[in-house]
C-alpha positions as CSV (number, residue, x, y, z in Angstrom):
1,M,0.0,0.0,0.0
2,T,1.3,3.4,-0.9
3,R,1.6,6.2,1.6
4,R,-1.2,8.0,-0.1
5,G,-3.4,4.9,0.2
6,A,-2.5,4.5,3.9
7,W,-3.3,8.2,4.6
8,R,-6.7,7.8,3.0
9,W,-7.5,4.7,5.0
10,S,-6.3,6.4,8.2
11,A,-8.5,9.4,7.6
12,L,-11.5,7.3,6.8
13,W,-11.0,5.2,10.0
14,L,-10.7,8.4,12.1
15,C,-13.9,9.9,10.6
16,A,-15.9,6.7,11.0
17,C,-14.9,6.3,14.7
18,Q,-15.5,9.7,16.1
19,P,-16.7,9.5,19.7
20,D,-19.8,11.2,21.0
21,P,-19.4,15.0,21.2
22,L,-18.2,16.6,24.4
23,C,-21.3,18.2,25.9
24,D,-21.5,21.0,28.5
25,P,-22.4,20.2,32.1
26,G,-26.1,19.6,32.4
27,Q,-26.3,18.0,28.9
28,F,-26.1,14.5,27.5
29,A,-24.9,13.3,24.2
30,L,-27.1,11.5,21.7
31,R,-26.5,10.8,18.0
32,A,-23.8,13.5,17.6
33,G,-25.9,16.2,19.4
34,C,-26.0,17.6,22.9
35,Y,-29.3,17.9,24.8
36,D,-30.1,19.7,28.1
37,L,-31.2,17.6,31.0
38,P,-34.3,18.6,32.8
39,A,-33.8,20.0,36.3
40,A,-33.3,17.2,38.8
41,D,-35.9,18.7,41.2
42,S,-38.7,18.2,38.6
43,G,-39.2,14.7,39.9
44,A,-40.0,11.4,38.2
45,D,-43.6,11.0,39.4
46,A,-46.7,12.7,38.2
47,K,-47.7,15.9,39.9
48,A,-50.9,15.8,41.8
49,P,-53.2,18.5,40.6
50,D,-53.9,21.2,43.2
51,D,-57.5,22.5,43.9
52,S,-57.3,24.9,40.9
53,D,-56.4,21.9,38.6
54,A,-58.8,19.4,40.0
55,G,-59.6,16.9,37.3
56,A,-57.0,18.3,34.9
57,C,-55.4,14.9,34.5
58,S,-57.4,12.2,32.8
59,G,-56.8,8.4,33.1
60,D,-54.5,8.4,30.1
61,R,-51.1,7.1,31.3
62,Y,-49.3,9.2,28.7
63,E,-51.1,12.5,29.3
64,G,-48.7,15.4,29.5
65,F,-46.0,13.9,27.3
66,K,-44.6,16.1,24.5
67,V,-46.5,19.2,25.7
68,S,-44.5,22.2,24.7
69,C,-42.7,23.8,27.7
70,Q,-40.1,26.3,28.8
71,S,-39.8,25.0,32.4
72,S,-41.1,22.2,34.5
73,D,-43.8,24.5,35.8
74,D,-45.5,24.1,32.3
75,C,-45.7,20.3,32.8
76,G,-47.8,18.0,34.8
77,C,-49.8,14.8,34.8
78,H,-47.5,11.9,34.0
79,A,-44.7,14.0,32.4
80,P,-43.7,16.5,35.1
81,A,-40.2,17.4,33.7
82,C,-39.4,19.9,31.0
83,A,-36.7,18.7,28.7
84,T,-35.2,22.0,27.8
85,A,-33.8,23.3,24.5
86,P,-33.6,22.0,21.9
87,L,-36.4,19.6,22.9
88,N,-38.7,21.8,24.9
89,Y,-41.3,19.2,25.7
90,C,-42.7,17.6,28.8
91,T,-41.3,14.2,29.7
92,K,-40.6,11.8,32.6
93,L,-37.3,11.3,34.4
94,N,-36.1,7.9,35.7
95,C,-38.3,5.8,33.5
96,D,-37.8,2.1,33.7
97,P,-36.0,0.7,30.6
98,S,-37.2,-2.8,31.3
99,S,-40.9,-1.6,31.1
100,A,-42.1,-1.4,27.5
101,D,-45.0,1.0,28.5
102,D,-43.2,3.4,30.9
103,C,-42.8,5.8,28.0
104,P,-45.3,6.5,25.3
105,P,-45.4,4.3,22.2
106,G,-42.5,5.2,19.9
107,W,-40.5,6.9,22.7
108,T,-37.3,5.5,24.2
109,C,-36.4,5.2,27.9
110,L,-32.9,6.7,27.2
111,M,-30.1,6.1,29.7
112,I,-28.2,9.3,30.5
113,P,-24.5,8.6,30.2
114,L,-22.6,8.5,33.6
115,G,-21.0,11.8,34.4
116,T,-23.2,13.9,32.1
117,S,-26.1,14.5,34.5
118,P,-25.9,17.3,37.0
119,D,-27.7,15.0,39.4
120,P,-26.5,11.4,39.5
121,S,-29.9,10.3,40.8
122,V,-31.3,11.1,37.3
123,T,-30.3,8.0,35.2
124,H,-33.0,7.8,32.5
125,I,-35.4,10.0,30.5
126,C,-38.3,9.3,28.2
127,F,-37.1,10.6,24.9
128,A,-39.1,11.1,21.7
129,P,-36.8,10.3,18.7
């Protein structure tokens, strides 16, 4: 193999094996992009409606998912956490990856890579591809 051929193979190999991007604190990497993690205090369980919201949540187990939001105050029911920019939708933290119905159909219970979460107790997030 000539030097020119070896150089091309080396360049191709390096481009094909690039690691996930380095993300800022409070973000996680997915498919060559960085996404903000919801605030850890947004909780993983559904918010109970207060008196002014009585009856706001129906029996639909996926109610509240993918509602547009700017903060977790905009979310409720079964998706109490706001996945901030660029996602900006309501979701659930700490979903169970072994449960096929913990996230809405077509969604993924995505594992947050170790060391990328500002709160180590947040390990998974329901993610809409």
